[in-house]
NUNU-543151 format. One record per residue (C-alpha): residue in one letter; x, y, z. Coordinates in pm, 1 decimal. Example, Ala and Ser with C-alpha at 12.3 -4.5 7.8 and 13.67 -1.06 7.14 Angstrom:
BEGIN
resn, X, Y, Z
A, 1230.0, -450.0, 780.0
S, 1367.0, -106.0, 714.0
***
This chain:
BEGIN
resn, X, Y, Z
M, 22716.8, 6986.6, 2097.5
T, 22921.6, 6673.3, 2036.0
R, 23057.3, 6577.7, 1694.9
R, 23201.8, 6242.2, 1590.3
F, 23562.3, 6235.8, 1478.5
A, 23820.9, 5977.0, 1382.2
T, 24195.7, 5976.9, 1335.5
L, 24373.7, 5770.8, 1073.4
D, 24729.3, 5712.5, 963.1
V, 24748.8, 5757.4, 586.4
F, 24985.7, 5621.4, 320.8
T, 25066.1, 5328.6, 548.4
T, 24917.5, 4995.3, 654.8
Q, 25061.0, 5023.3, 1007.5
P, 24923.0, 5236.7, 1292.3
L, 25162.4, 5503.5, 1419.8
A, 25334.1, 5535.5, 1083.5
G, 25243.9, 5736.1, 773.1
N, 25074.2, 6074.8, 798.1
P, 24819.9, 6129.8, 1079.8
L, 24482.0, 6275.4, 983.3
A, 24183.0, 6394.2, 1186.0
V, 23835.8, 6377.6, 1027.7
V, 23533.7, 6548.4, 1186.5
L, 23227.3, 6366.1, 1056.4
D, 22948.6, 6590.5, 1191.6
S, 23057.1, 6933.8, 1070.1
E, 22727.8, 7107.4, 992.0
G, 22692.4, 7436.5, 1176.8
L, 23065.5, 7501.7, 1200.9
D, 23194.9, 7814.2, 1030.1
G, 23545.1, 7857.1, 892.0
A, 23678.5, 8018.1, 1210.4
A, 23553.6, 7728.4, 1423.3
M, 23703.2, 7475.0, 1182.1
Q, 24038.3, 7654.4, 1193.6
A, 24032.1, 7651.4, 1574.1
I, 23958.7, 7277.6, 1579.0
A, 24240.4, 7215.3, 1330.3
R, 24477.2, 7404.3, 1561.4
E, 24354.1, 7188.7, 1850.9
F, 24431.4, 6864.6, 1667.7
N, 24758.5, 7023.7, 1546.5
L, 24808.1, 6767.1, 1268.7
S, 24924.3, 6855.4, 920.6
E, 24558.7, 6847.0, 807.7
T, 24213.3, 6814.2, 960.0
V, 23910.7, 6738.5, 740.5
F, 23552.8, 6850.9, 798.8
V, 23284.3, 6639.6, 628.9
L, 22972.6, 6821.9, 506.9
P, 22671.6, 6724.3, 293.2
P, 22753.3, 6744.7, -78.7
A, 22621.0, 7024.5, -298.5
E, 22522.8, 6756.9, -553.3
P, 22337.8, 6454.2, -412.9
R, 22519.0, 6213.7, -646.8
H, 22846.1, 6287.4, -465.9
R, 22938.9, 6132.6, -133.0
A, 23039.5, 6442.6, 64.8
R, 23185.3, 6791.4, 57.5
L, 23519.6, 6833.2, 232.5
R, 23688.6, 7133.7, 386.0
I, 24055.6, 7080.1, 465.1
F, 24257.8, 7284.0, 715.7
T, 24619.5, 7287.7, 826.1
P, 24686.6, 7440.4, 1170.3
A, 24732.8, 7775.1, 991.3
R, 24498.5, 7789.7, 689.0
E, 24240.2, 7622.6, 466.4
L, 24350.2, 7430.0, 156.3
P, 24155.7, 7376.9, -167.8
F, 24287.6, 7021.4, -197.3
A, 24526.1, 6780.1, -28.7
G, 24611.4, 6419.9, -103.1
H, 24640.5, 6245.7, 232.4
P, 24311.9, 6397.3, 357.4
T, 24141.0, 6274.4, 39.5
V, 24274.1, 5918.3, 75.7
G, 24207.3, 5899.2, 450.5
T, 23858.4, 6048.3, 435.0
A, 23760.1, 5826.7, 140.7
V, 23862.2, 5517.5, 338.5
L, 23682.4, 5638.3, 652.2
L, 23358.3, 5711.6, 465.2
A, 23369.8, 5369.6, 300.0
L, 23413.8, 5210.4, 642.7
Q, 23086.4, 5375.4, 750.3
D, 22896.5, 5174.1, 485.6
P, 22744.1, 4831.4, 552.1
P, 22998.1, 4555.3, 479.6
G, 22969.9, 4355.4, 161.0
A, 23088.4, 4569.4, -128.6
D, 23438.8, 4484.5, -250.9
A, 23498.4, 4834.0, -384.8
R, 23318.0, 5165.3, -368.1
A, 23338.1, 5455.6, -610.6
F, 23219.4, 5806.8, -527.6
G, 23300.9, 6173.0, -572.8
L, 23428.2, 6406.0, -301.7
E, 23368.2, 6777.3, -347.2
E, 23680.0, 6980.7, -263.4
G, 23793.0, 7332.8, -337.4
I, 23978.0, 7214.2, -648.5
G, 23664.1, 7041.7, -786.1
V, 23504.2, 6698.5, -763.9
V, 23764.4, 6431.0, -685.7
P, 23660.2, 6081.5, -807.2
C, 23768.5, 5808.8, -563.9
V, 23774.1, 5429.5, -564.9
V, 23803.5, 5259.6, -223.9
E, 23860.7, 4904.0, -106.8
T, 23817.5, 4836.4, 264.5
L, 23959.1, 4559.6, 482.0
P, 23705.8, 4298.5, 602.5
D, 23788.7, 4367.1, 968.6
G, 23700.9, 4736.9, 935.2
T, 24044.4, 4862.6, 1036.1
G, 24132.8, 5043.4, 714.5
G, 24162.0, 5013.3, 340.5
R, 24311.3, 5156.7, 25.2
A, 24191.4, 5449.2, -187.3
R, 24294.9, 5602.4, -515.5
F, 24173.4, 5916.1, -685.0
K, 24222.1, 6105.1, -1006.9
L, 24307.0, 6472.3, -1001.9
P, 24025.4, 6692.9, -1134.4
A, 24292.8, 6933.2, -1266.7
L, 24638.2, 6853.6, -1401.6
P, 24949.8, 6996.8, -1234.1
E, 25053.3, 7341.7, -1351.6
Y, 25408.5, 7451.4, -1428.4
L, 25474.3, 7775.8, -1239.8
G, 25827.2, 7853.0, -1354.4
P, 26186.4, 7767.4, -1265.9
G, 26297.2, 7734.3, -906.6
P, 26567.1, 7935.4, -729.6
E, 26930.2, 7896.0, -831.9
P, 27121.4, 7599.3, -683.4
E, 27353.2, 7832.2, -489.0
E, 27059.1, 7996.6, -313.6
L, 26891.8, 7664.1, -237.0
A, 27213.7, 7507.0, -113.2
A, 27259.4, 7787.3, 138.5
R, 26903.4, 7735.1, 266.7
L, 26932.2, 7358.1, 289.5
G, 27281.8, 7304.2, 424.7
L, 27401.5, 7144.0, 100.2
E, 27668.6, 7215.8, -157.6
P, 27547.5, 7368.5, -489.4
G, 27669.6, 7057.0, -672.7
E, 27429.4, 6847.3, -462.9
I, 27128.2, 7026.9, -614.2
G, 27011.1, 6840.2, -923.2
F, 27067.4, 6502.0, -1086.7
G, 27032.4, 6384.6, -1446.6
R, 26821.2, 6643.3, -1628.4
H, 26643.5, 6751.1, -1308.5
R, 26670.0, 7113.6, -1200.1
P, 26470.5, 7318.0, -942.6
S, 26119.7, 7403.1, -1062.4
R, 25782.4, 7516.9, -935.4
H, 25459.4, 7324.1, -986.3
G, 25112.5, 7328.4, -833.5
T, 24783.8, 7139.9, -804.5
G, 24600.8, 7399.3, -596.2
P, 24881.0, 7406.4, -335.2
R, 25208.7, 7522.7, -495.3
F, 25551.1, 7371.2, -442.3
T, 25911.6, 7461.2, -503.7
C, 26046.2, 7123.5, -618.5
V, 26416.2, 7065.9, -555.8
P, 26611.5, 6763.2, -683.0
V, 26882.9, 6642.3, -444.5
A, 27168.2, 6429.0, -576.0
S, 27126.0, 6135.1, -336.4
A, 26894.5, 5994.3, -71.5
A, 27172.9, 6026.7, 187.0
R, 27205.9, 6400.3, 124.3
L, 26826.1, 6433.3, 125.1
D, 26814.6, 6286.9, 477.0
A, 27079.4, 6539.2, 587.5
V, 26878.9, 6847.3, 481.3
R, 26785.2, 7097.3, 752.3
P, 26606.4, 7396.3, 591.6
A, 26714.1, 7731.5, 732.3
A, 26430.7, 7932.0, 574.6
A, 26083.1, 7885.8, 431.2
P, 26040.4, 7901.8, 52.6
E, 25977.8, 8252.2, -71.8
E, 25741.0, 8133.9, -344.9
G, 25462.9, 7879.1, -314.2
D, 25321.8, 7687.8, -22.7
G, 25581.3, 7416.7, 31.2
L, 25938.8, 7309.1, -29.6
Y, 25938.1, 6961.9, -186.6
L, 26273.9, 6785.3, -201.2
Y, 26327.9, 6462.1, -392.4
A, 26606.0, 6218.2, -476.1
P, 26629.5, 5883.0, -654.4
D, 26539.7, 5594.7, -422.1
P, 26832.8, 5351.3, -422.2
E, 26609.9, 5075.7, -285.2
G, 26320.9, 5128.2, -527.3
M, 26232.7, 4941.7, -842.1
G, 26169.4, 5128.2, -1167.6
L, 26074.7, 5493.9, -1120.1
A, 26113.5, 5540.1, -744.5
F, 26194.2, 5847.3, -536.3
R, 26250.6, 5953.7, -177.2
T, 26092.3, 6286.3, -83.1
R, 26060.4, 6538.9, 199.0
M, 25819.5, 6831.8, 225.9
F, 25847.0, 7143.2, 444.9
A, 25562.3, 7397.8, 474.0
P, 25610.1, 7623.7, 778.5
R, 25379.3, 7887.4, 629.3
M, 25097.2, 7634.8, 653.5
G, 25188.0, 7540.4, 1008.9
V, 25360.4, 7219.4, 893.5
P, 25734.5, 7219.0, 977.0
E, 25772.6, 6884.4, 794.7
D, 25506.6, 6655.5, 650.5
P, 25535.6, 6274.0, 664.8
A, 25346.9, 6227.1, 334.2
T, 25211.4, 6486.1, 91.4
G, 24968.4, 6370.2, -175.5
S, 24924.4, 6713.8, -329.9
A, 25302.6, 6745.4, -369.4
A, 25314.8, 6397.9, -524.3
A, 25048.2, 6515.2, -768.5
A, 25254.8, 6824.8, -852.5
F, 25554.1, 6593.8, -893.1
A, 25381.1, 6447.6, -1198.2
G, 25454.8, 6781.7, -1365.0
V, 25820.2, 6754.7, -1260.2
L, 25844.5, 6411.1, -1421.1
M, 25687.8, 6536.8, -1741.6
Q, 25943.1, 6818.3, -1751.6
F, 26260.0, 6625.3, -1672.8
E, 26203.8, 6255.0, -1744.5
A, 26180.1, 6103.0, -2092.0
L, 25847.7, 5929.2, -2033.2
G, 25682.4, 5778.6, -2338.3
D, 25313.9, 5736.4, -2408.7
G, 25124.7, 5498.9, -2182.1
V, 25067.8, 5447.5, -1811.8
H, 25364.4, 5490.2, -1574.3
D, 25369.9, 5391.1, -1206.9
I, 25596.8, 5584.1, -971.6
A, 25671.2, 5487.0, -610.9
I, 25725.8, 5772.5, -365.1
A, 25867.3, 5710.2, -15.8
Q, 25839.3, 5994.3, 235.2
G, 25862.7, 6039.3, 611.2
Q, 26166.3, 5817.1, 676.1
A, 26366.2, 6103.7, 827.2
M, 26077.3, 6168.7, 1069.9
G, 26028.3, 5807.0, 1176.8
R, 25687.9, 5804.4, 998.3
P, 25755.7, 5597.7, 683.1
S, 25494.6, 5650.6, 412.2
T, 25436.5, 5511.3, 64.7
I, 25250.4, 5702.5, -208.1
A, 25155.0, 5545.5, -540.5
L, 25163.5, 5796.9, -826.4
Q, 25036.3, 5700.0, -1170.1
V, 25055.4, 5915.5, -1481.8
D, 24886.6, 5848.2, -1814.7
I, 25053.0, 6007.0, -2119.3
A, 24907.0, 6026.8, -2468.8
A, 25065.7, 6196.0, -2772.2
G, 25342.1, 6327.2, -2547.9
A, 25100.8, 6510.0, -2316.3
L, 24986.3, 6433.6, -1964.9
R, 24633.1, 6294.3, -1981.2
S, 24560.5, 6203.8, -1617.8
V, 24722.8, 6175.9, -1275.4
E, 24618.9, 5928.1, -1007.4
I, 24725.7, 5913.1, -642.3
G, 24677.4, 5605.1, -424.8
G, 24764.4, 5465.0, -86.5
A, 24650.6, 5284.6, 224.2
A, 24496.6, 5421.7, 542.9
V, 24443.3, 5262.0, 882.1
L, 24193.2, 5367.9, 1149.8
V, 24364.0, 5469.0, 1475.2
S, 24099.3, 5620.7, 1703.4
E, 23735.4, 5730.8, 1719.3
G, 23569.3, 5971.5, 1958.5
T, 23353.5, 6277.4, 2010.2
L, 23447.0, 6641.7, 2001.5
R, 23270.3, 6915.7, 2199.1
A, 23246.7, 7212.6, 1960.9
***
């Protein structure tokens, strides 16, 4: 049978930038093995399969696959699929709010679409806060893996750490954006799903960072934009930055080293010194639509 699909570029307003995403809209009747095979065929960092929700009040149930495995949650698939589903609605509403059922739980989304139907912006709150998973490897070990000097690991109070929001990341601070661009990992992380590198963004305003993410175990040599890692990064900021109570907006730039520039908006809400909520936002643009024989 034929199934509708679309591709979008996520965390960008420009086609052929950001992080590509495939979304299969008619996924009923596909089992996990078939979904994994289709994800390998698209060979993008993630492919989403849209299914009817378990609860009618929600918009859809999503299953998310990398070329190698299924994920309980991922950020750029959530943003891109939310925008695509909103584009399927009749025009007229300025903003749409709905829940998407994912392996991590129900993800509440708010979407604004462009009048010409070419894309939009979405933001969502995490259903579960990032979890601290322990310290990261020693700087000497990381430097050998990354082609850096040990003194180039860390800045300010930041030290290697491990955090997760479903997917787990070894988070590594790099002293400068220039050294971040020079990194060439020699080995996959031994713990967690991905290696998330970050440095202060010299061109950013306020709290702004440049990032890179490598996840060869998931079939993703390097990812142009990683919403789930940005969500885990909220835990890094709580650990190493002196953030006071209130709402803080953080700009994350990723994908520059790949020629796929991406912008992720991270927002954290802190009350009584504790993280109360985490929100991820960004744009997505429709690139192609078609049918799949599967």
